[in-house]
N, C-alpha and C positions, 0 to 999 in steps of 0.2 A: 329412318334417318340415320346418317352415319354416326352421329354422336351417341355414345352409349350411356351418357349421364346427363341429367337435367339438374342444374344447380339453381336453387331457389334463394333469392336475396330479398330479405325483408327489413334489413336494418335501415332506419331512416338516415338520410344524409342531406344536410342543407346544401343546395346546389352551389358548388364552388365557382369562383369567378371564371376559371378556365372552361368549365362546362357550359356556362351561359354564353361565353364568348364564342366557343366552338360551334354551338348550334346557330348562333347569329352569323358567324362567318360563312358557314355553308350556305345559309340563305342569301347573304349579301353577294357572295361570288356567283351564285346561280342567277340572281336578278341582274347583275351586271353583264353576265354572259348573254342573257336574253336580250338586253339592250344592244349589245355589240352585234349579235346575229341579226337583229331586226334592221340595223342601220347598214350593215356591210354585206349582207347576203340577200339574194332574192328568193322568191318562192320555189325556184328550182334547186336551190342550194348552191348557185353560182356565186362566187366572190365577186363583188362589183369592183372590178379593176381591169387593167389591160393585161390579158394573159400573155406571158412571154416564156421563152425557153431559156434555160441556163442556170449557172451557179449563183447568180445574184438574186434574181426575183422570179424564179420559176414556179412550177407546180408544187414543189416541196414547201415553199413559203405559203402558198395559198392554203393548203390544208393544215400547215403548222399554226395558222390562226386559231385552230381548235385544239391545240396541244393542251393536255391536262384535262380536257372535258370528260373523256371516259373514266379517268381516275376519280374525278370529282363525283361522278354518278356512282361509281363503285364504293365511294366513301359514304354515300347516303343522300346525295342531292336529288332533287326532284327528277322525274322521268323526262322532263323537258330537256335536260342536259343530253340524255341519250338520243332523244328524238332529233334535236338540232345537230348533234354530231353526225348521225346517220344521214340526214338530209344533206349536210355539207359534204360528207364523204361521197355520196352518190353524185351530188352536183359537180364536185371538182373532177370526178372521173369523166363525166360527160363534157364538161367545159374544156378540159385539156386534151381530150381525145379529138374534139372538134378543132382546137387551136393547132395551127400548122406554121412551120417556119418557111421562109422563102430562100434565104441564103445558107442557113445551116442544114447540111444534108441529112443529119441524123433524125430530124423531126419534121421533114417535109410532108410526111403522110400522117402526122399527128404527134403531139408531144407525149401522149400516152398511147400504148398499144396493149391490147389484152388487159386493160385496166391497170397498167404499171408503166413507169417511166421507160422510154425506149432504150436509152443508154446514157447513164451518168454515173457518178461515183457514189460510194456509200457514205461519204460525208453528207451528201444531199439526200440519197435514198433513205438514210436513217431518219432524217427529218420528215421525209414523205411518209414513212411508216410509223412515225411517233404516236399517231392516234390509232391507226388500224391495229397495230400489234397489241393494243390494250383493250380493244373492243370485247375480247373474250372474257374479260373480268366480269362484265355485266350481261353480255349477250352471246354466250357461247354456242347457242343452238340455232342462231340465225343461219339459214342455209346458204345465203350469199356469202356470209363470213367464212363458213367452212369451205365452200367451193373456192373462194379466193385464196384462203390459206393454203390449200392444196396446190392451186395453180402457181402462186408466187414461189412456194418452195420448189416446185418443179423446174422453174427457170434456173435454179442453181444446183440441180441434181441430175443434169443431163437427160431430162425427160421431154424437153420441148425441142424439136428439130430446128426451130427458128431462134432458139436462145442457147447456143452452145457455149455458155459461160464457163462451164466446169469441165475440166479434163480429169477424168477418173484415174487415168494412168499415173499422172504426176500429182494428183490431189491438189490442184490449183484452180482458182478462179482466174481466168486467163488475162484479165485486164482490170485496171482501176475503173474504166468505163465499162459498165455492163448493165443488163436490164432485159426487158422483154424482146428487144431486137437483137440481143446477143452482144458479144464483147467488141470493143473497138481495138483493132489490132494494127493500128498505125499511130504515129504521134498525133496527139490532140493539138488543135489550133486554138488560138485565143477566141476565134469565132465560135468554135464548138462549145466553149465555156460561157461566153458572154451573150450569145443569142443574136438575133438579127439586129441590124442598126436601128437606133431609135433616138429621137431628139430627147435631150435631157434638160438643158438649161431653159428656164422659163416655163417648163411644163411639168416635169417630174422632180420629186425630191428623192434622189437615189439614196437608199438607206445605208449604203456602204461608203457614201461620201464622194462618189465620182461626180464630176461637174460636166462631163461630156461622154459620148459613146467612145471616143478615143481613149479616155481614161478607163472606161470599162474594159476595153481590149487590152490596155496596158497592164491592168490588174492581173490578167491571166496570161501575159506574154510568156512566162516561164513554166506554165502548167502543161508541159508537153509530154513528159515521159510517163505514159499511162499503161504501156504494154507490160504484161506480167502481173503476178499477184502482189498484194499489199496487205498488211495487217488490218487496214480499215475494212477490208472485205469480210473480216470475221463477224461483222455486224449482220451479215446476211444470214447467219445461222439462226437468228431469231425467227426467221420465216419458217424454218424447219421445226424449231421448237414449238411454234404456234400450231403448226399442222399436226405435230405429234400429240400435243395436249388436247387438241380438238377431236382427233380421230383415234388415237392410240396405235396408229399404224407404225410398226417397228422400223420401217424403212427410213423414216425421218430421223429417228434416233441414231440409226446406224450411220447415215450420211453425216450428220452433225459431228459425231465423235470421230469419224474418219478424217474429216477436214480439220478439226481442232487438233487431233493427234499429229497430223502432218505439221502444223505450225509449232506444236510443242517440240517436235523433233528438230525443226529448223532453228528454234531458239537455242536448244541444247548444242547444236552444231556450231552456232555462232556465238559461243562464249556466254550464253545466257541471255542474249539480247535478240528480240524479234527483229529480223532484217526487214528493211522496207522495200525490197524488190526481190521477187522470185521469177526467174526467167521461164519462158514457155517450155524449156527443157527440164524444169523443176529445180534448176540450180540457183543457189543464192547469188543475187546480183546478176543473174543471167541476161537481163535486158539493159544493164547499166555498166557494161565493161567490167563485170565482176565485183562491183562495189556494193556491199551489203547495205550501205546507207543511202543508196541512190533512189531516184524516182520522185515523182510528184508527191507532195505531202510526206516525204521521207525524212530520215534523220538529218540529211544534209540540205533540206529544202529551205533556202533563204532567198527571198525575193525583194524587189524594190517596190515600195509604195509609191504609185504614180503621183499622188497629190503632194507628197512631201519630199520624195527622193530618198527617204530613209529605208534602211534594211529591216525586214520583218522575218522572224523565224517562224515557219509554219509546218512544223512536224506534227502530223495529225494521227500518228499511229494509235494514240490513246483511244480513239473511237472504236478500236477493235477489242477493248477489254471485255465488252459484252459477251464475246464468244466463250471466254473461259468461265464466266458466270453461268452461261447456258449449259456448258458441259457439267458444271457442278450440280445444277438443278436436275440434270438427267441421271447422274451417277452417284452423287454424294461423295465423289472422290476429290479430296482436298489437294491432290497433286496438281490439278488444273489451276488452282489458285497459286500454287507454288511457282508456276511458270512466270506469272507477272511479278510475284514477289522477288524472284531471282533477278529479273531484269532491273527492278528498282534498286536492288542492292548493288548490282554490277555497275550501273550507271553512277551511283553515288560513290563507288570505290575509286572513281577517277577524279575525285576532288583535288583541289590544290589550295595552298595557303598563300594569300597575298596580303601584305601589310597586316598580318596577324589575324585575318579573316579567312575562314574556310569557304571556298567557292565551289559550287557544284555545276557540272556541265549539263546542258539540255539538248545539245546538238552534236553531230559528228560529221566531219567533212574530209576532204583530201588531206588536210593538215592535222587531222586528229580531232579531239574533243574541243568544242567551243560553246559559246552561249552560256558562259559561266555566270551564276547568280548565287546569292547567299542562301536561297531556298533550294533544297534538293529537288531533283526531278520527282514529282509526286503524282503525276497523272495516273489515276486508277488506284492510288494508295488507299483511299477510303473504301473502295470496293473490296480490296484485298482484306482489310481489317474486318469489314462487315461480314464477309463470307467466312473468314476463319475464326473471328472473335478471339484471336490470340493477341494478348496485350503487346507482345513484341512487334506486332505489325503496325502499331500506332506511331512508330518512330518517324515515318514519312508523312503521316496524316496531319494536315494543318489543323490547328486548334479551332474549335467552333463552339458556339453557344449550345448547340444541340448536344454535342458530346459532353460538354460540361454539365448540362442538365442530367444526362443519363448517369454521369459520375456522382451525382448528388451535390454538385458544387454551385449550381445556378438554379435554385428553385423558382426564380421569377421568370425563367425563360418562356414557358408556354404563354403566359399572359402578355409579356412584352412582345413576343413574336406575332401574336394575333393582333395586337394594337398596330404593329407595323403594317400588317396586311390590310387592315381597315383604311389606313392612310393611303396605301398604295391604290386601293380601289377608288377612293375619292379622287386622287390625282388622275387616274386613268379615265374615269368617267368625265372629269373636267376636260381632258384632252379630246374625248369623243364628242362632247358637246361643242367644243370650239373648232373641230375639224371641218374645214370648208372645202376639202377636196371633192372632186366629182369622179365618177367611175372612169372617165377617160383621161384623168390626170393622176390616177392612183396606181401604184405598183403593188404586187401581191405581198411584198414585205413591209409596206408602209403601215399596215394596221397591226402588225405583230406587237407593237408597243402597247396596245390597249388590252391585250388578253389578260383577264383577271383570274383565270383558273390556275393560279400558281399552286402546283402540286406539292411543293416542298414543305411548306408550313404544316398543313393538315396531314400530309402523308407521314411526316416525321412524328408528329404528336399522336396521331390516332393509330397508326399502323407500325411505327418503328421502322419506317421504310426509307430506302434510297429513292431519290427522284429519278424516274425514267427520263432520259435525256435524248438519246440519239437512236431511238428505235428499239432499245432493249426492252425486255419484259420488266415487270414490277418485282422488285425484291423487297418483301415485307415480312416482318416477324408475325404479324397477325392481320386478319381482316375479318369483316363482319357481313352477316346476312340477316335480313328481316324475316324472321320465321313465320310471321303472320301473312305477309304479302308475298312471300317466296320470291324475293328479289335480292340482288346484291346490294350491300350498303347497310349501314347501321339504322335501326328503326328511328322514326321521328321521336324526338324528345330525349333520346339517349345520347350521352357523350362518353368518349373513351380517351384515355391518356396512357400511353406506354411510358412508364417511369424509369424502367431499368431493363437492361438486356445483358445476359451472359450467354455463354455457349449452351448452357443447360436450362436456363430459366428466363422467363419474361414476366416482369411485374406490371400489371395492368389494373388501372382503376376504371370502373364503370359506374355511371349514375343515371337514373331516370329523373329528369327534372320536372316531369309531369306528376303533380301531387294527386291526381284524380284517377288516371288510367295506368294499368300495368303495361309493361313492355317485355317482349320476348325476342331474343336474338341468338344467332349461332355465332360462336367465336371459332374461327378457323386459324390454325397455325400454318403460316406460309401463304403467300399470295395464291399458290396453286396447290395447296394441301400437301406440300412437299415435306413438311415436318410432321412429327408424331407426338401427341400429348401422352405422357405417362400418368401424371397425377396433377391435381390442382389443389393448392392450399386456399381454403376459404374460411375466414374467421376462425383460424386456429385448428381447423379440421382438414385432414388430407383426404381428397376424393380421388379414387382410381377412375381413369377415363379410358385410355387406349383409343387409337384412331387419330385422325387429323383435326377433329372438331368436337365441340360440346355446346350445349344449349344453356343459356342463362335466362331465368325468369326474374325480372326486376319488378318488385311491388311498387305501387305509386310512391314517389318520393324516396325510393330506396337507392342505396349505392354501396359499393364495397371495393376493396382492393384484392385482386387475385394474384397469386404467384403460380404461374404455369410452368410445370416441369416438362421438358420435351427432349426428343432426339431429333436433331436437325438433319435435314436431307435424308430422312429414312424412307420416304415414299417417292414413287415416281410422280412428277407433277401432272396435274390434270386441270382442265377447264370445267369438268363436271361439277355441278353445284351440289351442296351437301345432301339435300333430300333425294338426290338421284344416285348416290353412291351406295354400294353394298355395305 
């Protein structure tokens, strides 16, 4: 086993309220997910809905109904969570490969091809991959997972002759629309985005608020400029990261860093700001008349909301922040974090004072900065701080109860947060019970509201983790493995609470609430063993460890607080489980 030390904990601990609530919350979320799956999925794993193509209610939403399920299993939920996810994943692949469009040319042969969306943007691909990209936490050796990880990465590494998404000469992904069918190298139409015509009023409850198919088209009327690269495509690097962590093949690491380095250079060339369009010639703004801020989902992307006529700013470059975290995981090089930090500071430096209030821009157009608000542009700010653990990076991070707890200022946060989760489960289960829709009146996004596998609460409390949102990997300070069952997840009856994090230490409380049976777990630093433990403080004694993990044996009813000293990003990330590492 990789851990070089076994720490024995025999000190009795009365189970704290947070520990009892944590174990019950894992159980309650699992039970609720089982009920959701039973009602909305069939025995093939098909979501019981009308399968459609597009940005509103496509295949990404179908599988997003299982978002958070692999993480819940990796936290310690029953194997049913993994089994349901895998059945739902396989089912959605078949369901949306069989589903074809009539009027939308992109998907006439199937909405998925080679088990991946034919051609859409990474705003939606990220949602499609939000569960698959986390399967390796619990299930890294599944051959189908490894095969798909290689295939999916290959779509963006110029390995598939039918998916010429990547131009290695200019180091660009050639379009905002990309996938297993290759890039879309023309202007997108509203139909490309909205899917085939469908009746809405009286039959469907469109989750985006459209009252007719005409309003669906109107929603995407301005979503035309897709040719060329966009920062949102940085999320595609998680596919290469997954393939690298599953196989160790250096080519995935090399491609990922090549692509991230290209974007880092573009940001530096553009006064520190990631441009939102790169032309097919590799030039900034090359497909938007030289405008660095051009393109769909770009810095200047403001559209009309068809239901109200109001303007809406839809700059979505923030979904590319994952790429820089992926590069950090692979290298430990904090300069990648600096790219996003510099952008935040540069945008904020264009503030202005109006009536005594400092206002900060969020958008940029032909007339300069606009979209001024009292809150600075802070997309990705929490990621930057989490990765750097530099207090100066907190200046753009919104205040939160979680950070307050880690600062020692809100000791009531864990219990309060879990109480909120229990209430959320009750409300969602009430909604499931009262839902009278039938499969032929249900869209793939209608059931998203019922998903109870909220990864935020337990991920923060148990792992000191960021919530995986848009297809990115898990960034966690610690995670756990059941040493007896040899599976990912904290053992039954054990509860964990990350109470403090600094650059060099993690303070962790562990308790075995079982007063009869001992429990044995492996504590790993980093979701992918990317950190290295140096020593662990246990009950006043310093224990030398070395390596990315160590084992804790908890006597019946025992508990303790550990202070883990570590070097962050000292190891190459891997999906290999602790007992299989050298």
